[in-house]
C-alpha positions as CSV (number, residue, x, y, z in Angstrom):
1,M,-4.3,-17.1,-18.0
2,I,-4.6,-13.6,-18.8
3,S,-5.7,-12.9,-22.2
4,I,-7.1,-9.5,-22.6
5,K,-4.6,-7.2,-24.1
6,G,-3.7,-4.0,-21.9
7,L,-3.3,-6.1,-18.8
8,S,0.6,-6.3,-18.9
9,E,0.9,-4.4,-15.8
10,F,-1.2,-7.3,-14.1
11,A,0.6,-10.0,-15.6
12,N,4.0,-8.6,-14.8
13,I,3.2,-8.2,-11.1
14,L,4.6,-11.6,-10.3
15,D,7.6,-11.3,-12.6
16,P,10.8,-10.6,-11.1
17,V,12.4,-8.9,-14.0
18,N,9.9,-6.3,-13.8
19,R,10.5,-5.0,-10.3
20,Q,12.6,-2.2,-11.1
21,R,10.2,-1.2,-13.7
22,Q,7.2,-1.6,-11.3
23,Q,9.2,0.4,-8.6
24,S,10.0,3.2,-11.1
25,R,5.9,3.3,-11.5
26,G,5.2,4.1,-8.1
27,V,3.7,0.5,-7.4
28,K,3.3,-0.2,-3.6
29,R,5.4,-2.7,-2.1
30,F,3.8,-4.7,0.6
31,K,5.8,-4.5,4.1
32,Q,3.2,-6.2,6.5
33,I,0.4,-8.2,6.0
34,K,-2.0,-5.5,6.6
35,D,-0.7,-3.8,3.7
36,I,-1.7,-6.7,1.4
37,L,-5.3,-6.5,2.7
38,E,-5.4,-2.7,2.4
39,A,-3.9,-2.9,-0.9
40,A,-6.9,-5.3,-1.8
41,Q,-9.5,-3.3,-0.6
42,R,-8.5,-0.3,-2.4
43,F,-8.0,-2.3,-5.6
44,H,-11.7,-3.4,-5.4
45,S,-13.0,-0.1,-4.1
46,E,-11.3,1.5,-7.0
47,L,-12.2,-1.0,-9.5
48,G,-15.6,-0.5,-8.4
49,R,-15.4,2.9,-8.7
50,R,-14.5,2.9,-12.2
51,Y,-17.4,0.5,-12.9
52,K,-19.8,2.9,-11.6
53,E,-18.4,5.7,-13.8
54,L,-18.9,4.0,-16.7
55,E,-22.6,3.6,-16.2
56,S,-23.4,6.6,-18.1
57,N,-22.1,5.6,-20.9
58,A,-23.6,2.2,-21.1
59,A,-24.5,1.2,-24.5
60,N,-27.6,-0.7,-23.6
61,E,-29.6,-2.1,-20.5
62,R,-28.0,-5.4,-20.1
63,V,-24.6,-3.3,-19.7
64,L,-25.8,-0.9,-17.3
65,M,-27.5,-3.8,-15.3
66,F,-23.8,-5.5,-15.6
67,L,-21.9,-2.4,-14.6
68,D,-24.1,-1.5,-11.8
69,Y,-23.6,-5.2,-10.5
70,V,-19.9,-5.3,-10.5
71,S,-19.5,-2.0,-9.0
72,E,-21.4,-2.7,-6.4
73,H,-19.9,-6.1,-6.1
74,E,-16.4,-4.9,-6.2
75,L,-17.4,-2.3,-3.4
76,Q,-18.9,-5.1,-1.3
77,L,-15.7,-7.5,-1.9
78,A,-14.0,-4.6,-0.3
79,K,-16.0,-4.4,2.5
80,V,-15.5,-8.5,3.2
81,I,-11.6,-7.9,3.1
82,A,-12.1,-5.3,5.7
83,L,-13.8,-7.9,8.0
84,F,-10.7,-10.6,7.2
85,E,-8.8,-7.7,8.6
86,E,-11.2,-6.9,11.6
87,D,-10.8,-10.7,12.5
88,L,-7.1,-11.4,12.3
89,P,-5.1,-10.6,15.5
90,G,-3.1,-7.5,15.8
91,S,0.0,-9.8,15.8
92,T,-0.7,-11.3,12.3
93,L,-1.5,-8.0,10.9
94,E,1.7,-6.4,12.0
95,T,3.5,-9.6,10.4
96,W,6.5,-8.6,8.2
97,S,6.4,-10.3,5.0
98,D,9.5,-12.3,3.7
99,F,8.4,-11.5,0.3
100,S,7.9,-8.0,0.8
101,E,10.2,-7.0,-2.6
102,E,8.6,-9.7,-4.9
103,F,4.7,-9.0,-4.8
104,A,2.7,-5.8,-5.6
105,L,-0.8,-4.9,-6.9
106,P,-0.6,-2.4,-9.3
107,D,-2.6,0.7,-8.9
108,P,-6.1,0.4,-10.5
109,A,-6.1,3.7,-11.7
110,Q,-2.8,3.8,-13.9
111,A,-3.0,-0.1,-14.6
112,Q,-6.6,-0.4,-16.2
113,P,-7.2,-0.3,-19.9
114,D,-10.0,1.7,-21.5
115,L,-13.2,-0.1,-20.6
116,E,-15.6,2.8,-22.1
117,G,-17.4,0.9,-25.0
118,L,-16.9,-2.7,-24.6
119,S,-19.9,-5.2,-24.5
120,I,-21.0,-7.4,-21.8
121,D,-18.8,-10.0,-22.6
122,E,-15.9,-8.3,-23.1
123,L,-16.6,-6.2,-19.6
124,L,-16.7,-9.7,-18.2
125,L,-13.4,-11.1,-19.7
126,R,-11.9,-8.1,-18.3
127,Y,-13.4,-8.6,-14.6
128,L,-12.5,-12.0,-15.1
129,D,-9.0,-11.0,-15.9
130,Y,-8.9,-8.8,-13.0
131,N,-9.9,-11.4,-10.5
132,D,-7.3,-14.1,-12.3
133,V,-4.4,-11.9,-11.2
134,L,-5.6,-11.3,-7.2
135,I,-6.1,-14.9,-7.7
136,A,-2.9,-15.6,-9.1
137,T,-0.8,-13.5,-6.4
138,Y,-2.7,-14.7,-3.4
139,Q,-1.7,-18.2,-4.6
140,E,1.7,-17.2,-4.8
141,L,1.7,-15.5,-0.9
142,S,0.4,-18.7,0.0
143,A,2.8,-20.7,-1.4
144,R,5.5,-18.8,-0.1
145,T,4.3,-18.3,3.4
146,G,5.4,-20.7,6.2
147,V,3.0,-19.5,8.6
148,Q,-0.4,-21.3,8.7
149,E,-2.7,-18.6,9.7
150,L,-1.5,-16.5,6.8
151,R,-1.9,-19.5,4.5
152,E,-5.5,-19.9,5.6
153,L,-6.3,-16.1,5.4
154,F,-4.9,-16.2,1.4
155,E,-6.7,-19.4,0.8
156,G,-9.9,-17.6,2.0
157,L,-9.2,-14.6,-0.1
158,I,-8.7,-17.3,-3.2
159,E,-12.1,-18.5,-2.2
160,L,-13.6,-15.2,-2.2
161,E,-12.3,-14.5,-5.6
162,H,-13.4,-17.7,-7.2
163,H,-16.8,-17.1,-5.7
164,S,-17.1,-13.8,-7.2
165,E,-16.2,-15.1,-10.7
166,M,-18.7,-17.6,-10.3
167,A,-21.2,-15.1,-9.8
168,A,-20.4,-12.7,-12.1
169,V,-20.5,-15.4,-14.8
170,K,-24.0,-16.6,-13.6
171,D,-25.4,-13.1,-13.5
172,V,-24.2,-12.2,-17.1
173,M,-25.5,-15.3,-18.4
174,R,-29.2,-14.5,-16.9
175,F,-28.7,-10.8,-18.3
176,N,-28.1,-12.3,-21.7
177,E,-31.2,-14.1,-21.6
178,L,-32.8,-10.8,-21.0
């Protein structure tokens, strides 16, 4: 459940009532499976860059370590998703989605609330909320597809995001012990 204030864009991505509002804000609609993967790559890359930018204003060493960890981790996630894409046959990547008008990831540059000045725990909550949005999106896409290969792809992405969350929580616990 998304509980952090300022993530309404994220919470609304699965809500068909907000479709028109999202279209007017320039949210990219997916046409093919490769579009979904490319959007996820961009999302992780942008989020990684955003966390990297915050490092110069870190309140303390623990926050700096967390921001450094998360920025690098997000950039690595973008690379891993690129590997997912490389492993798929071209025919799968070119598959036209039957849900292209219903699902979209927001543009991270427009949808991110201000992260500056947050504590390490608040930053972790935001990080988990971002991942939860991606997980919910992938779960819905997996449930909607009738193609086993696509279901496996989305399940792999869900697993990747869950692993990312667990690693972040574990590392924040270590940072808090310092």
